[in-house]
C-alpha positions in Angstrom: 76.7 160.3 66.0 75.9 161.9 69.2 73.1 159.2 69.8 75.4 156.5 69.2 78.1 157.9 71.3 75.3 158.0 74.1 74.7 154.4 73.6 78.4 153.2 73.9 78.7 155.1 76.8 75.5 153.7 78.3 76.6 150.0 77.6 79.9 150.4 79.1 78.7 151.7 82.0 76.0 149.3 82.3 78.8 146.5 81.6 81.4 148.2 84.0 78.1 148.2 86.9 77.6 144.6 86.5 81.1 143.7 87.3 81.3 145.8 90.4 78.0 144.4 91.4 78.7 140.6 91.1 75.6 138.5 91.5 72.9 141.3 91.2 73.2 141.8 87.8 71.1 140.7 84.7 73.8 139.2 82.4 75.7 140.9 79.9 73.0 142.2 77.8 70.7 142.7 80.7 73.4 144.9 82.2 74.1 146.4 79.3 70.1 147.6 79.1 70.6 148.5 82.7 73.6 150.8 81.6 71.8 152.6 79.2 68.7 153.4 81.4 71.0 154.0 84.5 73.4 156.3 81.9 69.5 158.6 81.7 68.6 158.1 85.1 72.2 159.1 86.5 72.4 162.2 84.3 68.9 163.2 85.4 69.5 162.5 89.0 72.8 165.0 88.2 71.0 167.7 86.8 68.3 167.7 89.7 70.8 167.9 92.1 73.0 170.7 90.6 76.1 168.2 90.6 78.6 167.5 88.1 80.7 164.3 87.9 83.6 165.6 85.6 83.5 166.9 82.0 83.2 165.3 78.5 83.5 161.9 78.2 84.8 161.2 81.4 82.2 162.8 83.2 79.1 161.1 81.0 80.9 157.7 81.7 81.2 158.6 85.5 77.4 159.8 85.7 76.4 157.0 83.8 78.1 154.5 85.8 76.7 155.9 88.8 73.1 155.8 87.3 73.8 152.2 86.5 74.8 151.2 89.6 72.0 152.7 91.6 70.0 151.4 88.8 71.1 147.8 89.2 70.9 148.2 93.0 67.4 149.2 92.9 66.1 146.3 90.4 68.2 144.0 92.7 65.7 145.0 95.6 62.6 144.0 93.5 63.7 141.0 91.5 62.1 138.3 92.7 63.7 135.1 93.7 67.4 136.4 94.2 68.6 138.1 97.5 
């Protein structure tokens, strides 16, 4: 059940990041996948930097959202053809 919850949080974070970064996303399904990867990246970065962006579900969603935004921005920089 824990894994399903993490997947859901990552999917929501990717969707929200796609809304915030209009024009830089990868479509709804692509943004959800990016959100899943971003949730992982955001969690690792927060751990390495020793910061906590909240507690519980809210903290996980904020961390995943931040990671998804960063990941979408980085992918937008290396994605050919769209600038």
